[in-house]
Phi, psi and omega in degrees: 000135177296140180279153178253132184240128169279123179247104181279141188067028189289344174268001175282184188299298183289322184295318180295315178295328178288322175306315177305306182294327173299312180298319183289341177269359176100007177277154162269144183234137169245122179265133167242128181205144173261006176055034178283335178220039174196175192237148180293337178298345178301326177302327177295315178300318175302314184291326176296324180283316188257344182080004183232131171263116179292153177296144182228133177229124177274100183222143174262116186294346171294338179273104186303313185292319179295325178298311180300329178302324178298317179290330175293321182286325186238070189293347182277358183295128182244352180210153176238139165247115191255097174263333191302113177186158172280142197223010183264124178302315180293322181294321183297331177291325180276327182232063190295321184295324174303315182295316181298317183288312180303305192279333181263319179295317178306316182292316179309309182300315179294316180298319183300322184278340186302306181296326184294326184252016176056040175271117194278324186220156177224127174265122183258129178281091176259197193207152173298346180300339182297336182278354187054224176260100182295150177293162184305317183289350180256013175253138345296150192280131176257177180297334186272356178299145184294141173285128186250159177304126188300147178268354181213159174301322175309303183302318181295326178294325175298315179300308183299317181296320175303316180293321180296316178297313182298321183291323185291315178293322180295331180285353173107009178302139185272060173227164173238158180214141165245126175258120180256116180259102186251161188263228191257108182285131181220172174091184179210165180303144186294341176284340186067020171277340171219152180189198187268122178224078180289147174286125178082208183285133180294143175266339184260157190297305192296317178297336177284328177290312183294320180292326176290321183295327186262355174101000176293318176253145182287321189205143170271134174257125175258115191282106178090126171228024180236025170284161184278064176228165181309319180246009173086354179256156181305145177250130176227168177257104181266123182245137178297132188296333177290320172301312178301316183296321177300325180296322178297326180286316176305315181294319180295319176301320180297313181295315188279326194244358183236150173280107183221173173301150186289338177224124181228151174241140176218133170282140176238107185197187177264343186086001177234141179264140172230142179279160180304313181298320176299319179300313182298314177296320178292328177293313179301320182290320183290332185244344181075018181249131171278146179248129179280111182223162172211160176282148178226167178298159177308152177252138182298139179093347184281142177267143186293303186210136176197135167208161198256149166268116185245024180299322179301309181297321179299313186281304190286316179274345186062046183231148178209138177272116189226015180274128183304143182296326180300319179292323179297314178296318178300322177294329180290322180291320177298324175294315182297323182287324176296320176300320177294319179298324183274003180069022180269322180200000000 
């Protein structure tokens, strides 16, 4: 019998791609989302790709009773992949309490309900932001690198949530967890049926690049050109969202079906750093489209440079991000053009 996985934030960017990969791997999926930063039409895209429409519940995970209602309705849930969270660094600096309430209360509610409803495992969507700005000797950053004081409330919620999971498991709770610390997800499904569609002005680089390229935005601002990097712009590890989604399937299988430690951490990235300027240049090369951009002052909360050592995920999970970045950027452009064709953007 197929196992059923609860995917919180499943109509979001990473959640929708992970739902597709879970379904294609033979899992049943129940999505919970409050649609605060996504659209219900994403379910249509998932169904077009897989031929299966996942179960969907519009629930705010901060509401304990409503969250418990999901477990009562779907008693067969055996694992959770927890994406649902507010995720913009800049916004978190401006609205810290929103981030603490959204990102921490939702996790606590899920953890509290897991033993009661015999849910064995949870994959937590964490972030490389927990490493802060790693020192030179810690780049590329491994899972053993020191956790540093977060530079933003968003980053801090990821650190706090990791600690909550660790403390809960240490207390003897009968659950297992894999924490995936991932780098910067980009791109879209090759079908262009699902992709990144933030509500309002994008906070992430690639949607802003594609929206500028197609004329929705007048100009892309690259924040800071005086960082200690080869071209002065920030360096990140950009990972294809489909590759990232596949890592969640590997992690879910490991948590539910294998004898492992109750808590494990994995970096999920490519192992290569690219600067903001390099990404824009590679996008132009991959698509043949020029992007109107200019430098702007540094943005509060941004880390100068970080990329991952992903050997552990490669070896232990048997997973690797191997899609060429040019193909990834071309997929993002295909998605943007599909949004234009559909009259969405």
